[in-house]
C-alpha positions in Angstrom: 54.1 26.9 60.4 54.4 30.4 61.8 54.4 33.3 59.3 56.1 36.5 60.3 54.3 39.7 59.4 56.0 41.8 56.7 57.7 44.8 58.2 56.1 47.0 55.5 52.6 45.6 56.3 53.2 46.2 60.0 54.3 49.8 59.3 51.2 50.6 57.3 49.0 49.1 60.1 51.0 51.1 62.7 50.7 54.4 60.8 47.0 53.8 60.1 46.4 53.3 63.9 48.4 56.3 64.8 46.6 58.5 62.3 43.2 57.3 63.7 44.3 57.8 67.3 45.6 61.3 66.6 42.7 62.3 64.3 44.8 63.2 61.4 42.5 64.8 58.8 42.9 66.9 55.6 42.3 70.6 55.5 38.5 69.8 54.9 38.4 67.5 58.0 38.4 64.3 55.9 40.4 61.4 57.5 43.6 60.8 55.6 43.8 57.3 54.1 47.0 55.2 54.6 47.6 52.7 51.8 50.3 50.5 50.5 51.4 49.4 47.0 52.0 51.2 43.7 48.5 50.5 42.4 46.9 52.3 45.3 48.7 55.5 44.4 46.9 55.9 41.1 43.4 54.8 42.3 42.7 57.4 44.9 42.2 61.1 44.5 41.5 62.0 48.1 44.1 63.0 50.7 46.3 59.9 51.3 49.7 58.5 52.3 50.9 55.6 50.2 53.9 53.4 51.1 55.4 52.0 47.9 57.9 49.1 48.1 61.1 50.2 46.4 62.6 53.5 45.2 59.9 55.1 43.1 60.4 58.2 41.0 56.7 59.1 40.5 56.4 58.2 36.8 53.7 55.7 35.7 55.8 53.6 33.3 56.9 50.0 33.7 60.4 49.8 35.3 62.4 47.9 37.9 62.3 49.4 41.4 65.3 49.0 43.6 64.3 47.6 46.9 67.5 47.8 48.9 69.9 45.1 49.9 70.4 42.1 52.1 73.2 42.5 54.7 74.5 40.3 57.5 72.2 40.0 60.5 72.4 42.7 63.2 71.9 40.1 66.0 74.3 37.2 65.5 73.3 35.6 68.8 69.6 35.6 68.2 67.4 32.9 69.6 65.3 30.3 67.8 64.6 31.1 65.0 68.0 32.7 64.2 68.3 35.8 62.1 69.6 35.0 58.6 70.0 38.5 57.2 68.9 42.1 57.6 66.8 43.6 54.8 67.7 47.2 54.3 64.5 47.8 52.4 63.9 51.0 50.4 60.3 52.3 50.8 58.9 55.3 49.0 56.3 57.4 50.7 53.9 59.2 48.4 51.8 62.0 50.1 48.9 63.7 48.3 46.5 66.3 49.8 44.6 69.4 48.7 43.1 72.4 50.5 39.8 72.9 48.6 39.2 76.3 50.3 40.9 77.8 47.3 42.5 75.3 44.9 44.3 78.0 43.0 46.0 79.4 46.2 49.5 77.9 46.2 50.2 79.0 49.8 47.2 76.9 51.0 48.3 73.9 49.0 51.9 74.1 50.3 50.8 74.5 53.9 48.4 71.5 53.6 51.1 69.3 52.1 53.8 70.4 54.6 51.4 69.6 57.5 50.6 66.1 56.2 54.3 65.4 55.6 55.1 66.3 59.2 52.2 64.2 60.6 53.4 61.2 58.5 57.0 61.5 59.8 55.6 61.6 63.3 53.6 58.4 62.8 56.5 56.6 61.1 58.8 57.6 64.0 56.2 56.4 66.5 55.8 53.1 64.7 59.5 52.3 64.8 60.5 53.6 68.2 59.7 51.3 71.1 60.2 53.8 73.8 58.1 56.6 72.3 54.4 56.6 73.3 52.2 58.6 70.9 48.8 59.8 71.9 47.1 56.6 70.7 49.5 54.2 72.3 52.8 52.7 71.4 54.1 50.5 68.6 53.7 47.3 70.5 50.0 48.0 70.9 49.8 48.2 67.1 51.3 44.7 66.9 54.7 45.8 65.7 57.6 43.8 67.2 60.0 46.7 67.5 62.7 44.7 65.8 62.8 46.9 62.7 64.2 50.4 62.5 64.1 53.3 60.1 66.9 55.4 58.5 66.1 58.5 56.6 69.7 59.3 55.7 70.0 61.9 53.0 66.5 61.5 51.8 65.6 63.9 49.0 62.0 65.1 48.8 60.5 65.2 45.3 57.5 67.2 44.3 55.4 65.8 41.5 54.6 68.8 39.3 52.3 68.9 37.4 50.4 66.2 39.2 50.3 62.8 37.4 46.7 61.9 38.3 45.4 65.2 39.8 44.5 68.6 38.5 44.8 70.3 41.9 46.5 69.8 45.2 50.1 68.6 45.6 52.0 65.4 45.8 55.5 64.8 47.2 57.7 61.7 47.4 60.5 60.7 49.8 62.4 57.4 50.2 63.6 55.9 53.5 65.2 52.7 54.5 63.3 50.1 56.6 65.7 47.8 58.3 64.3 44.5 59.5 65.4 40.9 60.2 64.8 37.8 58.0 64.6 34.6 60.0 65.5 31.0 59.6 63.0 28.1 59.9 62.3 27.5 63.6 64.0 24.4 65.0 61.6 22.2 66.8 62.3 22.0 70.5 61.7 18.9 72.7 60.7 19.5 76.3 62.3 16.9 78.5 59.9 14.9 80.7 60.9 14.7 84.4 60.4 11.3 85.9 60.2 11.0 89.7 61.6 7.7 90.9 60.3 6.3 94.1 61.3 3.3 96.2 58.8 1.6 98.4 59.9 -0.1 101.6 58.2 -2.9 103.4 56.7 -1.6 106.7 57.7 -3.8 109.7 54.8 -5.5 111.4 54.2 -4.4 115.0 55.7 -6.6 117.7 53.3 -8.8 119.6 53.6 -8.9 123.4 
């Protein structure tokens, strides 16, 4: 059975590859880590970008997270397998970084966080846009199918202050919608075999003179 790659997993892989190709680093030259999942957010204290399934408010208390909605498929005339629905999935992006040049300097911390936010949006855009070729390649080279899309809409940006896990640096959250198809079970196809019918004829014997 063929298993489709999760759109969120593919997004993380694409952003990771784009960060590496473009050399995205923190203010201290440390490569920025790209992670996924809510647990990852609380385990790492270095500059990172975490993609969290659902609409997350930044508090570390048990709670349900809204993950969007299922709507009719965008492509009703899709091939085998057919599209069953489109998942308008909510994803929260948590961005943390710090400029250790002077951790008490708010201007340095704001600048570091703003720069990483901009780089993250660039990589998300490159991952979802088939016709845009970033420095490191395009989204198809990252293994992304190009069938999903992103919608920022009216996405508020939330600053976590004071930091939940950290005593310095800054963290911001924003939520976007990742739209991707959910497919039916593929229908087995039978390839017809072509038979070539031939008819043999008796060859006349040569005439004797």
